[in-house]
N, C-alpha and C positions, 0 to 999 in steps of 0.2 A: 439767079444764076443758082442752079444745082448741080452737085456732081451725079445725082440720081439720074439726070437725063441722059447721061451718056453712059450708062451701065444697064443693059436690059435685064428683065427679070430671068431667074434662072428656072431650069426645069423643063423647059421645052426644047424641041429640036435636037434631041440629043443623037449624036452621030459617032460612030466607030471611028478612031484615030488611029494610025499608025505611024511611028516614027522611028529613026534608028539613034541610037545610043552614041552620042559623039564624046571622046576626050581628047581634047587637045587638037581637034580637026580629025581623028579618026573615027570611023564607024567601027563599033565593038558589038552590037548587038541589036537585034530588032525586038521592038516592043508593040504590043496589041493593046490599044485602049489603057495605055499607061504602065501596064505591067510588063516588064523586062523577062525575056525567057531566061537571061542569065543574072537575074537579080540578085541572087545570092552567090554568085560567082567570082572568081578572083579577077575576071577581065571586066567586070561591071563595077564593083567598088570594092576596091583593095582595103577594107576596114577590119578592124580588130576589135572584139569585145569579149574577150575569153572570160569564161565562168569562175567565180572565186572558189577555191578548194572547200569542201563540207566543213573540215577542222577549222580552217581560218574563219568561216562565217560564225561557226559557234562562239570561237574566242572573241571575235568582233562584238558581238551582241554582249556576250558575258562582260567583257571589258567596259563596253559603254555602261551597260546597266549597273555594274559595281561601282563605277564614277559617280553615277546619279545617286545611288544609296549613300554612298559616303557624304554627297552633298548634304542630302535630307538630315543626315545624321549630325552633320556640322551646323547645318541651321537649326537643329532641335536644341542642341547643347551649349552654343556658342553665339553670343551676340554679334550679328554683321556689324563689320568696321565700315560702315558707310553712314552718312549723317541724313537725318530725316529733318525735311522741310517744316517749318511752324506754320500752323494756322492753314492747313490744306485739308481739314476735315470737312467731307462732302463733295471734293472735287472727284473727277473720274481719274483713275489712274492712269498713267502714260503707258504703262507697261502691263501686260498680263501677268498672272501669278507665274506661269511657268517660264515664260521670257526672263522675267526678272531673275528667277532661281538660275536660270541657264547661265545666264551672263554672269552673276556672283559666284558660283560654284563649279561650273565647268568651263566656261570659256575663260575665265579669269587665270586658270591655272597654266594656260598656254597662250596667254594674253601677248607676251612678248615676241611671239612670232608673227604677230600681225601689226599692221599700222606704223611700219617701223619707219621712221623719219630718215630722210635722205638729204645729202648736201651737194648734190653734183647732178650733171645731165644724166638721164636714165639711157645711156649708151649700151655699148657691149660690156662696159664695167660701170659700177654705180659705187657712190661712197655712202656707207651708211653711218650715221652719228650712233656711237655707242651708248648704250644706256642700261641701268642695272634696276632691280627691284629688290627692296629688302623686306617687304611684307607679302611674297607670294603672289605679286600681280595687282595688288589694289591700287599701287602707284609706282611711278618710275622717276629715276632721276640720271641725268646726263654725267657721263663720266669725263667728258671735255676731250676724248679721242675719237678719233675716226677710223673706219675700215673699209678698204677698197676691195670690193667683191666682183667676181664674173657676174654678169647680169643675167639670168636666166627666167627673170619674172616679169619683165616689161613688154607690152604690145609693140615693140619697135621693130617692126617685120620688116622694112626697108632700110633700116639704120639712119632715117632723118633726124632722130634726136641727136642733134649736134649742136654745139655752141660756136661752131666754126665752120668755114665754107661758104657757098653762095645763098643757101638758105638763110643762114643768121644774117649774113651781111644784107641780103636784099630786105630783110625784116627790120634791121637796126636803119637803114637808110629810109625806109618806109615811115618810120616815126616822125622824122624831120619834115614830111611831106604832108602827112595825114594824121599827124598825131596819135594819141594812145586809144581814143574811145569817143564815140559821138554822143555817148548818154542820152541814146533815144531808139526808140523802135525803128524797124525798117519802113513801116507805114506812115511814120511822121519824117524825123530829121535823119535819120539813122543809116539811110543807103548812101554808100560811097561808090565811087567810080570801079574800086577795086572789087565790090561784091559782084557789081556787074559782068565785070571780066572774068569773075571765079565762075559764076553760074554759065556763060557762055563756052568757057573752056572744060568745064565739068560735063556739060551736054555733048561737047566733042568728045570728050575723053571716052564717055559711056556709048556714044553712037546713037543717041536720041535726040528729040527735037528741041528739050527745053529742061533747064534745072533751076532750083531756089535751094538757098543755103540757109544755113539757121547756126546761131551762136554755141548750141549745146546739143551734143550727140544723143544724151537721154531724151532730151525736150521734143527731136526730131520725132522720135516714135510716139511718146506719151501725149504731145500735145496735136499732132497730125492725124494719127488714127481716129480721134473723135471727130475730127473734122470730115472725114471720107465716109464713116460709117455712121448709123444712127440705129435706134430701135426699130426692128422689122428686117434687121439685116443678118445673116448669119456670117459667123467668123469660124473658119476651121484652123485651128493653131496647133503647132507641132508642142508636145508636151515640155520640150527643152527650150522653148524661147525665153528670150531675155526678159528681165523685170520690166523694162520701160515699155515693152509690148504688151505684158500682162495689165500694166496701170493704163497705158491707152484703151485698151479693151473695157476695161472697168468704168473709165470714165466715158465711153462712147455710148452704152446702154444696148449695145448689139447682144445677140445671143452667141456666147462662144461654145464651140466643140472642140474637144480636144483628141489629137489621134496620137497614138504611139510612135516615138522618136522614128523619125525617117522611115517608116512604114508604109509604104504605099498601097497594100492591101487594105490596111486598117484605115488610111485616109479615104480610100475609094469608098469603104464601108460606111463611114460617117458620111460622106456626101450623099451616097444612095439614100440611108436612112433619113437623113434631114431633109432631103427634097422632098422625099414621099411624105413625111409628117407634116411638113409646113411649118409655119409658124406657131409656138405655143399657145394653146388655147383656142386659136382660131383657125389653124389649119391652111391659112391663107398663103400664096406663094411667097417666097423671099424676096424683099426689095431687091437685095445685091447678095451674092455669096464671095467672100474673100478668103482665099488662102493665105495664111503668114507663115513664112518659114524664114530662117537666116541660111546664109550662104555657106559659111563655117561657124558651127556651133561651139561658143567660146569654152563651154566647160566639158564638153565631150570629145571635141577635136575632129568631130564628123562633119563630111561635107554633105550638103542636100543633094537629093537626087533630082535635080532640075528638070532634065528631059520627060521623065515620068510624069513630074508635077504639070509640067506644060501641056502634055496630052492629057492629063485628066482635068486641067482646066478648059480646053478646048471640047472636051466631050461633055462635061456637066455645065458649060456656060458659066464659068466661075471666073474671079480675077486673082492675080498673084501679086502679093505684097513680099517683095524679097529684101530681107535685112542683109546688107554686105557690109556691117561694121567690120568683119574680122576678115572678109575675104577680098575686099576692094584692094588693089595694090598687091595684094598677098597671092592671088592665085591667077593662073592664066600666063600664057608665054607674052602678053602685052600688061600683065597686071591689072586687066578691067574686071578681076572677080570672077566667080563661077560660072558666070555669061560667056565671059572668054576662054574659062577652062574647058567648058562642055562644048563649046563651038556653037551655042544656040544664037538666035535672032534676038537682040536686046529688046526689040519692039513686042516679043510675044511675053515679056514681063511687063505687066500694067504701070506697077509703081516699084521702082528702084530707089531703095533707100540705103544709106551709108553713112559712116562717120568719117572725120578727118583727125580724129586721134591716134590713129594705130599707124597706119604705112605712111601717112604724111607729116607724122611727128607734129602735129598741131592740135587744134579743137574746133569742135562744131560738128555739122551734119549737113546731110542733102536729101533732097527728094528728086527724082528726076522720070521724065516720061514724055507724053506729049503734051502739046502747049494746052490743051484745054484743060488738063490737071493740074499742071503748073499755075496757069492764071488763076485757076479756081482756089489753090492754097495762097495766092498771093491777096486775095480777096479776104478769105475766110479762117485763115489759119491763125491759131492763137500766138503760135509761136514768132509767127511774122507781124502779126500787130501788136503784140503787147510786151515781148521781150526785147531786151537790148540787142542791138545788132551786133554781130560780129568784129571784133576788134581789128584795125587796120594791119598791125603786124602779125596778127594770126592769120588775116586772109593773106598776106602777101608769103608767108611761111609755105601755105598750100599751094599758091599760084607758081611759086618757084619750085618747089619740088614734083608738082604736077608736070611742068614743063620739062623735067629731067626726065621723069617717068616716059613721056611722050616723044623725048628726043629732041624739043624743040630747041633745046640749049645748043644743039649742034655736036651734042657726044653720044656716047652709047653707054654712059654710067647707069641711067636708070635700066636699060634691059640687062646689064651686068649685075645690079643690085638683084633683080627678079631672078636671075638664073642662079645667082649665089645663093639666096634664101631657099629656092628648091633644091638645091646640091645640099645644103645644110639640112634640111628637115629630113631629106631621105637618109642620109648618112646617119642622124641621130637617132632616129627611129629605127633601123636597121641595127646598130650597135645596142641600143637597148633590149631589142628581142634577142640579140645574141648573150647578152647579160643574164636574160632569164626572168627580167621583171615584166609585170602585165601592163601593156600602154592600151588607151582607148583611142579609138579615132582612125582617120584616112591616113594612108602612108603619106600623102601629099599637103597634110595640113599641119601648118607651122605652130599649132596648139598640141602639145603633148603630154596627155595626163598620165602618171604613172602611178597605179594603183598601191596603197599601202594599207588600206583597209582599216587597222585598228585607229581610233582616234588618238592614242597615247602616241602612236607611231609618227603622225602627222608632226606633232610637236618634236619629237626626236629628230627626224629626218631634217626639219628647218634649221634646227639647233646645230646639228651636226655638219650639215652644209656651210650654215653660216661661218662656223669655227674653223673650215677648211675654205673660207673666202669664195663662196659661191651662194648669192641669193636667187631664191625661188619664193615661190607662192604655194603656200597649204592650203587645202579646201577640204571641208568637212561639214558635219550636220550642223545647222540645218540648210547650208547651201546645196548639199548633196544628201541624197539617202544615207542613213546609217551605216550600210553595208559597203559605201563607195569612197571613203575617204581618201585624198589623192593628193599628189604633188603635181602641180602645172608647170611644164616648161614651156615657155614660149621663146622660140627660135627667132633669129635676126640675120640680116645679109651682114650684118657688122660683124657678126661673129667669126673667128678665124677657125681653121683645122685645129690649130694648135690649143685653143680653149676648150673647144668641144672634147677634144681627147682627154684633157685635164678633167674637165667634167665628168667624163664618162668613167674614167679611172676611179675617181672618187666615189661615184655612186655604184659602182662594181664592189669597191672596198666596203662601203657601209651597207650595202645589201647583204653582206654575209653576216656582218656584225649585228644587223637589226632584223635579220630574216625577211627580206623582201623578196627574194627570189621565188614568188608563188607560180610562175609560169609552168606549166606542164607540156608546152609545146616542144616538139624537136628544134635544138639550136643548131645556127648555120655553123659548121667548124672551120668555115673558109675565112680568109681576111676580107672585110668589107671594104672595097675601094671607095675612095672619097670623090 
């Protein structure tokens, strides 16, 4: 049995395709061959990517390189305060020279802003364990105290990260019936009736024939992509795709081609050029062409231009692998992800992938599509054959939360959570724009990156917000380009207007103190309605 048999060669019978762009069931623009006439218009994608002012760019580079120079001076004149293992002569070093230097002399200075231990459920609020460092980040010690903070850093989109309520109760009850773990893979003794129920419910939720679930979200990408593609296949990947996708591509042996983030013209250029050139060295036609994108990009806050990609897929006889890790549950009127958000046919997406770690407050991931695809993965997927199966209480958490989203519990709680998240997202983004900070991404994306640029300001903002009882995530080089240091806010249906107003007031205050109001766009003088 081979997945290749179900996927024809690309590059032949290319036809012109016309579709209409749809947002939540409304047609807003016509596209020809995947290129929308309103591709840069507000009606098409209400995204924001404001350019950094020139003087800010200069200061950002100056500050970063000054930090590096000071680190090299420190390394030259002072002995590093780290132990060196004995008897390691001749061994290959675990880290290259730059990575080792960066961790010791750059990251260490702001290390207190990351990997902060918590001692509560990461709901709308989270409790941090307080710690201090007496040696500038080389080591930490706990103070014995705790701090409750407003949580703007967790992917708790629908607010299911709870230790009380139906999800927690059902998961607790499940332990008495099914235990904690099977200690086996799905192919051996690890399949539980709950797994079969979850796969059937996931397929129903997504509107496809079948689905398969895995115990780890990262492995859902990294161990299944090599199962689906191999040498001789072409993969066209968005430049902002997640590390799990990149690892899967490396393991597959397929030929990767990268296109500019969410740029449909560049995607079509890459497809054209690759089909014309054929496989490297031989020029033979590609066995398969796979376009891999994410629904919501977790670092950029952008939403994939799915209708255009579907049109290009049909035009060039390619296949789509859609990673909905951050969009499933969080996007669309019914919470079915960007497929629901745009109102497209889920059967136009060949491989639907997603995780249960965000909107469902649990763990693991899924791949969904037609039965032939899913049955192939059940036989050949390394994540299915060798990895431990999903824990029963983890599975039950997903089942209960998914039933709530679908309304199968007889309530409208799921619908209310979805609409509450959308309301919080729009309100928070509009208020940030009114403050004058630069944000990235689409106005409907619950991931909201706020640009601070300077590396030093990442630490300053995280520390200042923590002191004001707000927990956030700072992101800088090498996770982002040097010029794009940011604070990433993650919104939740569990957040109240009062909590968001408090956070916005604090952000407004510290933006004046730390100089974060970089935006040169006109500000809305009117009161933003919730």
